[in-house]
Each structure stands twice: as C-alpha cells, then as structure tokens.
C-alpha positions as CSV (number, residue, x, y, z in Angstrom):
1,X,0.0,0.0,-0.1
2,X,1.5,3.3,-1.1
3,X,2.4,5.7,1.8
4,X,0.7,9.3,1.9
5,X,4.1,11.0,0.3
6,X,3.5,8.8,-2.8
7,X,-0.2,9.2,-3.3
8,X,0.3,12.9,-2.9
9,X,3.2,12.9,-5.5
10,X,0.6,10.7,-7.6
11,X,-2.2,13.2,-7.3
12,X,0.1,16.3,-8.2
13,X,1.3,14.4,-11.2
14,X,-2.3,13.7,-12.3
15,X,-3.2,17.6,-11.7
16,X,-0.2,18.4,-13.8
17,X,-1.2,16.0,-16.6
18,X,-4.7,17.4,-16.8
19,X,-3.1,21.1,-16.7
20,X,-0.9,20.1,-19.6
21,X,-3.6,18.6,-21.7
22,X,-5.9,21.6,-21.2
23,X,-3.0,23.8,-22.5
24,X,-2.4,21.7,-25.1
25,X,-5.8,21.5,-26.3
26,X,-6.2,25.1,-26.2
27,X,-3.1,25.6,-28.3
28,X,-4.2,23.1,-30.6
29,X,-7.5,25.2,-31.3
30,X,-5.5,28.3,-31.9
31,X,-3.4,26.5,-34.2
32,X,-6.3,25.2,-36.1
33,X,-8.1,28.3,-36.3
34,X,-4.8,30.1,-37.9
35,X,-4.6,27.3,-40.2
36,X,-8.2,27.6,-41.4
37,X,-7.8,31.5,-41.7
38,X,-4.5,30.7,-43.9
39,X,-6.4,28.3,-46.1
40,X,-8.7,31.3,-47.4
41,X,-6.7,33.6,-49.6
42,X,-6.7,37.3,-48.7
43,X,-9.6,38.5,-51.3
44,X,-11.9,35.7,-50.0
45,X,-11.5,36.5,-46.8
46,X,-12.2,40.4,-47.4
47,X,-15.2,39.3,-49.4
48,X,-16.4,37.4,-46.4
49,X,-15.8,40.2,-44.2
50,X,-18.1,42.5,-46.4
51,X,-20.7,40.0,-46.6
52,X,-20.8,39.1,-42.8
53,X,-20.4,43.1,-41.8
54,X,-23.8,44.0,-44.3
55,X,-25.7,41.0,-43.4
56,X,-25.2,41.7,-39.8
57,X,-26.0,45.4,-40.0
58,X,-29.0,44.9,-42.2
59,X,-30.6,41.8,-39.9
60,X,-29.8,43.4,-36.6
61,X,-31.2,46.9,-37.7
62,X,-34.7,44.9,-38.8
63,X,-34.9,43.3,-35.7
64,X,-34.2,46.0,-33.3
65,X,-36.5,48.3,-35.4
66,X,-39.3,45.5,-34.7
67,X,-38.6,45.7,-31.3
68,X,-38.6,49.4,-30.8
69,X,-41.8,49.5,-32.7
70,X,-40.0,51.8,-35.2
71,X,-39.1,54.7,-33.0
72,X,-36.3,55.7,-35.4
73,X,-38.4,55.8,-38.4
74,X,-40.1,59.2,-36.6
75,X,-36.8,61.1,-37.6
76,X,-35.1,59.0,-40.2
77,X,-35.8,59.0,-44.0
78,X,-34.8,56.2,-46.4
79,X,-32.7,56.7,-49.4
80,X,-35.0,57.8,-52.3
81,X,-32.7,56.7,-55.4
82,X,-30.7,53.8,-56.5
83,X,-27.9,56.4,-56.9
84,X,-28.2,57.4,-53.2
85,X,-28.6,53.5,-52.1
86,X,-25.2,52.6,-54.2
87,X,-23.4,55.6,-52.7
88,X,-24.2,54.5,-49.2
89,X,-23.2,50.9,-49.7
90,X,-19.9,51.8,-51.8
91,X,-18.9,54.1,-48.9
92,X,-19.5,51.0,-46.4
93,X,-17.4,48.8,-48.8
94,X,-14.7,51.4,-48.9
95,X,-14.5,51.8,-45.0
96,X,-14.0,47.8,-44.9
97,X,-11.6,48.0,-47.6
98,X,-9.6,50.7,-45.9
99,X,-9.5,48.7,-42.8
100,X,-8.8,45.4,-44.2
101,X,-5.6,46.7,-46.4
102,X,-4.6,48.8,-43.8
103,X,-4.1,45.6,-41.7
104,X,-6.6,46.7,-39.0
105,X,-7.8,44.1,-36.6
106,X,-11.2,43.9,-34.5
107,X,-10.5,46.3,-31.7
108,X,-9.5,49.0,-34.4
109,X,-12.7,48.5,-36.3
110,X,-14.6,48.7,-33.2
111,X,-12.9,51.8,-32.1
112,X,-13.5,53.5,-35.4
113,X,-17.0,52.6,-35.6
114,X,-17.6,54.4,-32.3
115,X,-15.9,57.4,-33.4
116,X,-17.2,57.6,-36.4
117,X,-21.0,56.6,-35.7
118,X,-21.2,58.2,-32.4
119,X,-22.0,61.9,-33.2
120,X,-24.9,60.7,-34.9
121,X,-26.1,58.7,-31.8
122,X,-25.7,62.1,-29.8
123,X,-27.6,64.1,-31.9
124,X,-30.4,61.6,-32.1
125,X,-30.7,61.0,-28.4
126,X,-29.9,64.6,-27.0
127,X,-31.6,66.7,-29.6
128,X,-34.0,64.4,-31.4
129,X,-35.4,62.7,-28.4
130,X,-34.6,59.2,-29.4
131,X,-34.4,56.9,-26.1
132,X,-30.7,56.7,-25.1
133,X,-31.3,52.7,-25.1
134,X,-32.7,53.0,-28.5
135,X,-30.0,54.9,-30.0
136,X,-27.1,53.1,-28.2
137,X,-28.5,49.7,-29.7
138,X,-28.0,51.1,-33.0
139,X,-24.7,52.3,-32.2
140,X,-23.9,48.6,-30.8
141,X,-25.1,47.3,-34.1
142,X,-22.3,49.5,-36.2
143,X,-19.7,48.5,-33.8
144,X,-20.6,44.8,-33.7
145,X,-21.0,44.6,-37.7
146,X,-17.6,46.0,-38.0
147,X,-15.9,44.2,-35.2
148,X,-17.3,40.4,-35.6
149,X,-16.2,39.9,-39.2
150,X,-13.0,41.1,-38.5
151,X,-12.3,39.3,-35.1
152,X,-13.2,35.9,-37.0
153,X,-11.2,36.3,-40.1
154,X,-8.2,37.8,-38.5
155,X,-6.2,37.7,-35.7
156,X,-5.4,40.5,-33.0
157,X,-2.4,42.6,-33.6
158,X,0.1,42.5,-31.1
159,X,-0.3,46.0,-29.8
160,X,-3.8,45.0,-28.7
161,X,-3.2,41.4,-27.5
162,X,0.1,42.8,-25.7
163,X,1.9,40.1,-26.9
164,X,5.4,39.3,-25.3
165,X,8.1,41.1,-27.4
166,X,5.8,44.3,-28.3
167,X,7.5,47.5,-27.7
168,X,6.4,49.3,-24.4
169,X,4.3,46.2,-23.6
170,X,4.0,47.2,-20.1
171,X,2.6,50.9,-20.9
172,X,-0.2,49.1,-23.0
173,X,-1.0,46.8,-20.3
174,X,-1.0,49.3,-17.5
175,X,-4.5,49.9,-16.6
176,X,-3.9,53.3,-14.8
177,X,-2.4,54.5,-18.4
178,X,-5.5,53.3,-20.1
179,X,-7.8,54.8,-18.0
180,X,-5.9,58.4,-18.1
181,X,-5.2,58.5,-21.7
182,X,-9.1,57.7,-22.5
183,X,-9.9,60.3,-19.9
184,X,-7.8,62.6,-21.5
185,X,-9.2,62.0,-25.0
186,X,-12.6,62.4,-23.6
187,X,-11.8,65.6,-22.1
188,X,-10.8,66.9,-25.7
189,X,-14.2,65.8,-27.1
190,X,-16.2,67.1,-24.4
191,X,-14.5,70.5,-24.5
192,X,-14.6,70.7,-28.2
193,X,-18.3,70.0,-28.3
194,X,-19.1,72.8,-25.3
195,X,-17.0,75.3,-27.4
196,X,-19.1,74.5,-30.7
197,X,-22.5,74.8,-28.4
198,X,-20.9,78.1,-26.9
199,X,-20.5,79.3,-30.5
200,X,-22.1,78.3,-33.9
201,X,-23.9,74.9,-32.9
202,X,-27.3,76.2,-31.7
203,X,-27.7,78.7,-35.0
204,X,-26.7,76.1,-36.9
205,X,-29.3,73.6,-35.6
206,X,-31.9,76.2,-35.8
207,X,-31.2,77.1,-39.5
208,X,-30.0,73.8,-41.1
209,X,-32.0,70.9,-39.0
210,X,-35.4,71.7,-40.1
211,X,-38.0,70.0,-37.4
212,X,-35.4,69.2,-34.9
213,X,-37.4,69.2,-31.5
214,X,-34.9,70.9,-29.3
215,X,-31.8,72.9,-29.1
216,X,-31.8,73.6,-25.4
217,X,-29.2,71.2,-24.8
218,X,-26.6,73.0,-27.2
219,X,-27.8,76.6,-25.9
220,X,-27.4,75.4,-22.1
221,X,-24.3,73.3,-22.6
222,X,-21.9,72.7,-19.5
223,X,-18.2,71.8,-19.7
224,X,-17.6,68.3,-19.4
225,X,-21.5,67.3,-20.5
226,X,-22.5,67.6,-17.0
227,X,-26.3,67.4,-16.9
228,X,-26.3,65.0,-20.0
229,X,-25.5,61.6,-19.1
230,X,-25.8,60.5,-22.7
231,X,-23.3,63.2,-23.7
232,X,-20.6,62.4,-20.7
233,X,-21.0,58.4,-21.7
234,X,-20.2,59.0,-25.2
235,X,-17.5,61.3,-24.6
236,X,-16.0,58.5,-22.5
237,X,-16.4,56.1,-25.3
238,X,-14.8,58.5,-27.9
239,X,-11.8,58.8,-25.3
240,X,-11.6,55.0,-25.2
241,X,-11.8,54.3,-29.0
242,X,-9.3,57.3,-29.6
243,X,-6.7,55.4,-26.8
244,X,-7.3,52.2,-28.5
245,X,-7.1,53.1,-32.3
246,X,-4.6,55.8,-31.9
247,X,-2.5,55.7,-28.8
248,X,-1.9,51.9,-28.4
249,X,-0.7,51.4,-32.2
250,X,1.4,54.4,-31.7
251,X,3.3,53.5,-28.5
252,X,3.7,50.1,-29.5
253,X,5.3,50.7,-33.1
254,X,8.9,49.6,-33.1
255,X,12.0,51.7,-34.2
256,X,12.3,51.8,-37.9
257,X,15.5,52.1,-40.0
258,X,14.1,55.2,-41.4
259,X,14.2,56.7,-38.0
260,X,18.1,56.6,-37.9
261,X,18.1,57.9,-41.4
262,X,15.9,60.8,-40.4
263,X,18.2,61.8,-37.2
264,X,21.2,61.9,-39.4
265,X,19.5,64.1,-42.1
266,X,22.0,67.2,-43.0
267,X,20.0,70.1,-44.9
268,X,23.5,71.5,-45.8
269,X,24.3,68.5,-48.0
270,X,20.9,67.3,-49.2
271,X,19.4,67.9,-52.4
272,X,16.2,70.0,-53.0
273,X,14.2,66.9,-53.3
274,X,15.7,65.3,-50.1
275,X,14.9,68.3,-48.1
276,X,11.1,68.6,-49.5
277,X,10.7,64.8,-48.9
278,X,11.9,65.4,-45.3
279,X,10.0,68.4,-44.4
280,X,7.0,66.8,-45.7
281,X,7.1,63.2,-44.3
282,X,10.7,63.0,-42.2
283,X,9.1,61.6,-39.4
284,X,9.9,58.6,-37.1
285,X,7.8,55.2,-37.6
286,X,5.8,56.0,-34.6
287,X,4.9,59.6,-35.7
288,X,3.9,58.3,-39.2
289,X,1.9,55.7,-37.7
290,X,0.0,58.4,-35.3
291,X,-0.5,60.7,-38.5
292,X,-1.9,57.9,-40.5
293,X,-4.3,56.6,-38.0
294,X,-5.3,60.2,-37.1
295,X,-6.0,61.1,-40.6
296,X,-8.2,57.7,-40.8
297,X,-10.4,58.4,-38.2
298,X,-10.9,62.0,-39.1
299,X,-12.0,61.1,-42.7
300,X,-14.3,58.3,-41.5
301,X,-15.7,60.6,-38.6
302,X,-16.3,63.4,-41.0
303,X,-17.9,61.3,-44.2
304,X,-19.8,59.1,-41.7
305,X,-21.2,61.9,-39.7
306,X,-22.3,63.8,-42.7
307,X,-23.8,61.0,-44.7
308,X,-26.1,60.1,-41.7
309,X,-27.1,63.3,-41.0
310,X,-27.9,64.5,-44.5
311,X,-29.2,61.2,-45.8
312,X,-30.7,59.6,-43.0
313,X,-32.4,62.1,-40.8
314,X,-35.2,64.3,-42.0
315,X,-34.7,68.1,-42.6
316,X,-30.9,68.1,-42.5
317,X,-29.4,70.5,-45.0
318,X,-25.9,69.6,-46.5
319,X,-24.7,72.7,-44.5
320,X,-25.8,71.5,-41.3
321,X,-24.6,68.1,-41.7
322,X,-21.0,69.5,-42.7
323,X,-20.9,72.0,-39.9
324,X,-22.0,69.2,-37.3
325,X,-19.5,66.7,-38.8
326,X,-16.6,69.2,-38.7
327,X,-17.0,69.6,-34.7
328,X,-16.3,65.9,-34.3
329,X,-13.4,66.1,-37.1
330,X,-11.6,68.8,-35.4
331,X,-12.1,66.8,-31.9
332,X,-10.4,63.7,-33.2
333,X,-7.7,65.8,-35.0
334,X,-6.9,67.4,-31.6
335,X,-7.0,64.0,-29.7
336,X,-4.6,62.4,-32.0
337,X,-2.2,65.3,-31.8
338,X,-2.5,65.4,-27.9
339,X,-2.1,61.6,-27.7
340,X,1.1,61.8,-30.1
341,X,2.7,64.4,-27.7
342,X,1.8,62.1,-24.5
343,X,3.0,59.2,-26.0
344,X,6.4,61.1,-26.7
345,X,7.1,62.2,-23.4
C-alpha cells in the first residue's frame, strides 16, 4: 500500500497532466483556427468580411426596428434613389477595404465605428429625443457589424493583445495609463463640443436642421457634458476608442531603419528633393503611425457623420450636416495630436 507521500505525488502528477492536456488542447485549437484562416486567400476573406458585415447590420437593424416599434423611423428617412443607396453601400465597402488593407484588427474596427458613428447617436438622443437605449442599440449594431467579421477572419495585432516582445508592452498593459489616456481623450471631445455649443452650433441647428425638436441642450451646454448623461457616456466612449485606435498602435510601433536616417539628415548636403521629402514626411515610424491613424479617424468621422445626418435624418441640410461633422473631425484631430505628444514624453 503506497504511503501518503507517494499518493500526494501521484495526485500532483495527475493534476499536472490534466493542466498540460488543457493547455495543449487550447494551443491546438488556436493553431487550427490560424490554419483555417491561412487556407483562405486574402480576397476571399475580405469578401467574407463584407458579406458578414452587411448581413449583420441589415438583419440586426431590422430586428431592432421591430423591437422598438419603429422609434427611429419618426426622424429618419430612407434613401430615395438607387444612386443614393449605391453611394451608401459603396462607402461602407470602402470603409471595410480601408481597414482590411490597412491591416487593422477587430479592436481597431470597433474603435473606428464608435468614433465615426457615435456623433449621430448623440444627435439623435440629445436633440431628437430618441431614447438613449434605442440610439445606443443602433450604435452597438454598427460596432458589432464592424468588429465581429474582423475578429473572426483576422487575429488580433500584437499591440492589442499585448503579446510578449511588443515594444512598450508594460505601458499598453498598465490599467492606470489606459484610464488616464482615455479620460484625456474624452476631455478633448467634451471640451470641443462645449465650445461649439457656445459658438455656432445652436444657430446651425435652428437654420439647417428643420424640424429638430429642441436645441436647449446646445444652448445650455455645460463643460464636460454635466447635466447630460448621454453626452458624458459617449464622450467617454470616444476617449476609449481614440486611445485604442491611435495611442496603443503608436506606442507599440518598433523603431524603424528610417528613424536613424531621419535623425542623420543634413540640410546642408541634401538635395532639394531630399529636403522637401524630409520636411513633408521625415518623421519617425511612430509619428507616421500616429498621423496615418489620426487621418483615417478624421476621414471616417467626417464622412460618416455627414452622410448619416444628411441622408438618414429628416430635414437636415448639407450645410448643417457638414458643420456638425466638423465638430467631431476637429475633436479627433486634436485628440490624435495630444496622444502623440503624451506618447512621446
């Protein structure tokens, strides 16, 4: 009969075996998932992304419209011509193509969806009286329809998974830094909206948003969105999204060989072409990532906000849609510049 010591060793060995088996199974599952993705060519996977995204968006929106008894239909309008419908579909496909060929992952898409579709959500719930949970549900559909296809067909980047070996991994994984950078970005969005409400936004809403139920939230706006929980919550989401899409990839970009060349640039011996190229794009690899991602976020925010306001909400004139979109585009630009500054400290 084995003694207690041998029995304890046997139990420990058995537990270790079970743990090893579980780890091996998880590793095998992840490997099979990577192999299955690798078997599909890039164009096929992109086509699946487009199909999945459009299908999820269409089905979920139809279901939500039934559940909410068409609450959103009282302020929305449907595209009237095939040209308008084609334009909206083409823009959606362009968004997905920009993200796919820009090597973005699911977290990037979720963040972009929040930044570019959130402003219309705020407009609907704060100024048009749509219930916050209804407007938030439609925003959730936009986020999920962008996030889910990418998370299924493309693995997370090293920056967002905080993989070992990623530069500045400890900064990305630090909860305190994550919270502070998100709050800093949220502050920029909130302050920009407040300044717009104190200058041109109330007049724009009166003149270019025909039939808008109220402009009181703009006329009585307070700094940091106090008094409007929807504004506070959305600005916090915008801040978290900006940190995810701009700050995290920027801070985890490894040094590039061009960085050394840029630091050794000599304006005295350089040719005119080299000088022009240096002044226009002679930045470090990290700065280039920050500039590109800020520009993409600005583009999608501007176009999505304009299209959703002018094409999908009754009574909104082109001028009003452009003016409203400009608020969030400027906020995104300032946020990107500030995150670049903070990351360079």
